[in-house]
N, C-alpha and C positions, 0 to 999 in steps of 0.2 A: 504493500500500500504506500502511496506517495506521502511524504512527510514534508511539512513546511516549517521553516525556522520561526515564523510568526504568522498569526492571523489577526487582522485588524477588525475590531468590532465597534461599530458606531452606536453607542448607547443613547445618543441624542444628536440631532443636527441643529440644535438650538444653541446660540452663544450669547453671552452677556456683554460681549464687546463687538466692535465693528472695525476690525483691522484693515488698513488699506492694502495689505498684501494678500488678504483672503479673498477668494473668488466669490464667496457667498453661494448659496445653493438655491436653485429654483424648485427643489423638491418640497413636498409638504413637510412642514415642521412637526417633529414628533419626538416623544420620549419612549424608549424601550421599557417594557415591563418585565417583572421577574420571570413569568412563565415563558416569555419569548427568549429571554437570555438563557434560561436553563435548557431550552430546546437547542439553542445554538451551541452551548457548551457541550452538551451530549453529542451533538452532530460532529463537532470539530475535534473532540478529544482524540480519536484515533489518528488524526492528521498532524497534531502539534502539541507542544508542551507550553508554548508561550503565546499569550494574547496581548494585544495592545488596545486599550479602550480609547480609541480615537480614530477619527477619519475627518469628519467635519464636526463642528459644534464644540461645546465645552463640557466634557464628561462629568465634571464635579457638580453640574447643575442637576443631574438626575438624582432624585430623592431615593431611588432604589440602589444607590451605589453600594451601601453596606451589604445588601442582599446579594448583589452581583459578586462582590468579593468573597462572600461566604460560599456561594455556589462554585466559584472558581476553585476555592480550596477543596471542596468536596470532590471535584473532578481532577484535582492535582494539576491545575493550570496555573502557571506563573503569570502574574499580571503586571503589565507596564502601562502607565498612564501618562499622557501628554496633556498639559494644562497651561492656561495663561497665568495661573497662579493667584488670581484676584480672590478666589474663594477658598484658598488653601487652608486658612485657619478655621473656616466654618466646618470643615470636614476633617480636621487634623486628627481627632481621636479615632475616627473611623479608619483612617489611613494607617496610623501608627499601630493599631491593634488588629491589622489584617495579615494573617500568616501568608496569604497568597501573594501579597504585594511585593514585587521584586524591585521595581524602579519607578521613579517619578521624574518626568522631564518637564521642566518649567521654562516656558518661552518668554524670557524677559523682554524680548523685542516687541512683544504684544503691547507693552505699555506705551511706547513712544508712537506707535502706529494708530493710536486712538485719540478721539476728541472727547472721550468720556471724562466726566469730572471726578477723577480719582487722584488722591494725593500720592505723589510718587514716594515720599519718605515712608508713609504708612504702608504702601505696597511692598517696597523692597525690604522693609523691616519685618513684615509678616513672613515673607519668603525665607529670609535668613533664619528667623526663629524656628520655622518649621524644619529647615534643613539641619540645623544644629540638633534639634530634639530627635529627629529621625536617625541621625548618625550616632547619637549618644545612647538611644534606647533600642534601636532595631538594626537590622542588616540591610535596610532599604538603601538602594543606590539613588543618589540625587544628581541629576544632570541639568545644569543651568545653561540656557541657550541665548546667545546674542547673534541671531542670524539676520543682521541688518546692514551688512557692508555693501557698498555699491559695486566694488570689485574685490577680488581675493586679496589684493595688495593695497587697497585704499585705507586711509586713516579712519579710525573710528570717530563717531561724532562725540560731542561734549558729554552727552548723557552716558555713553559707553565709558568714557574716561572716569566719570564720577563713580560708576558702578564698579569698575576694576579697582579703583582706589579703596572703595568701601569693602570689597571682598578681601583685599590684602589685609586690611585692618581687622575685619571680623574673624578671619580664619588664620591670623598670624602667619601670613605668607611672607617669607623673606625675599623671594624673587620678585622681579618686576614683571607682572603678568602681561602687560602690554608688549614688552619686548619679547617675552617668551612666545607669545602668540604669533609673532612675525615668522617664526620658524615652523610652527605647526599650529593646527587650528583647534587644539584642545589643551587644557591645563588641569592638572590634578590639584585641587585646593586642599584636600585632606583625604583620609581614607573614606571611600565611597561617595566622595563629592567631586564633581567634575564641572568644568566650564568649557563650552565650545563656542567658537565664533565662525560665521560663514557669510556667504553672500546672500543678498535678497534673492528669493526664488519666485519665479513666475510659474504658476500652476498651468498645466496643459489645458487647452480649451479648443473646442471645435471652431471657435470664432477667429482663430489666428491662422496665419499661413503655415503650410507644411514645412517641416525642417528636413524632410527626406525619409526614404524608406529604410536606408541602411541603419540598423540599430540593433541593440541587444538590451534586454531587460530581465530582471529577476522576478517579474510578475508571473504568477502561476508556477514559478520554480521555488523561490524562497518564501513567497507570501501570497496571500489573497486578502480581500477585504469583504466585509459583510455590512451593508448599510442598515440603517435603523429599521427599515421595512422588511429586511431579510434578503434583499437583492445581493447576490454575490458578484463582485467585480474582481478583475485581475490583480489590482494593486491599490495602495492607499492613496494614490493621486487622482483616482477617478471620482472627483468630488460631486459630480452630478449624476453618477450612474449612467454614463454614456456607453459603457460596454457591459450591459447586463447579461450575465451568463446563465441566470436562473434564480429561483428564489428558494432559500433553504427551508421555508415553511411549506413549500409545495412539492419539492423534490429532494431526494437525498443528495448529500454533497458528492457522493460518488457519481451519481447521474450527471450532476452539473459539471464536474471536472472532466467527465468523459464526453461532454457534448461536442458537436462538430466545431462550434465557435471557439471553445476553450482549446481544443486540440490544434486548431488552425493558428491561434495566437502562439501557443507553445512551440509548435513546429516552425513557425515563422521566425521566432527569435533564435531558435537553434541554428537557423541558416542566416542569422544576423539581418533579419528583415522584419520590419513592422508591417503588419497586415491591417491593423485597425486605424481609422482616421485619427482618433485621439492620440494614439501612440506615435503617429507621424508628426504630431505637433507638441511632443513632450520634450522640453529642454533637459529634464533630468536624465534622460537616456544617454545624453552626451557625456554625463559624468560617470557612467557605468563602464568599467573596463573588465 
């Protein structure tokens, strides 16, 4: 049976922010319920040990989060969550007491990309407090992300400078993080705490011009995504469900993965060729080697 390194599960496509880098979704806004999540967990368990509660939306908004983490633990699924971090302290106890939780990715760049009235100092203070408590009390890995550079080698903006200085102080870092990040895009702040920086990313869209057919992707190889309504997509970047392979509430995952469309995508990438229109417009493919 085919195994995936990770399966993305979108437990909601609703978000409390409106980031300028986010494509937004035209799909019906929805929250997944416990029964649906349990069905998905049972369906994917033979295929993976790791799930990511993210695709679109802010996962910490879902009031069933604790139930989802409990179900994941029952099915021995390790959970990774990607969040903008604004709600981290509202669900802190849930996260810290979840045996299934492996990693929390916090997108710090979400803050500057918004016009919402949120106090920056309050925001970053809350994130740092959570990270410290998580690493002191649990084995949870925390990954802080600043994916807002114009180019790989461009200078960071002033807010980035402030954040880097603050992290140096809060985690007693002797090295100059800014200088260290010029050599590689990640930095270990302390045990189980990491910072990564990267370029702004443009999500693939059917509305942009094709980049070409010559491509390779790990979609359907290392990963698949399941949208909040159960639609299975090849990867985590299909934000609007442009490549629906089937619905996990209507068909078995085995049937979906063995569909003609799924096989065509997989075989296409095996020959370094994108067969789907969305894949031909995906800039991330150019990063895959």
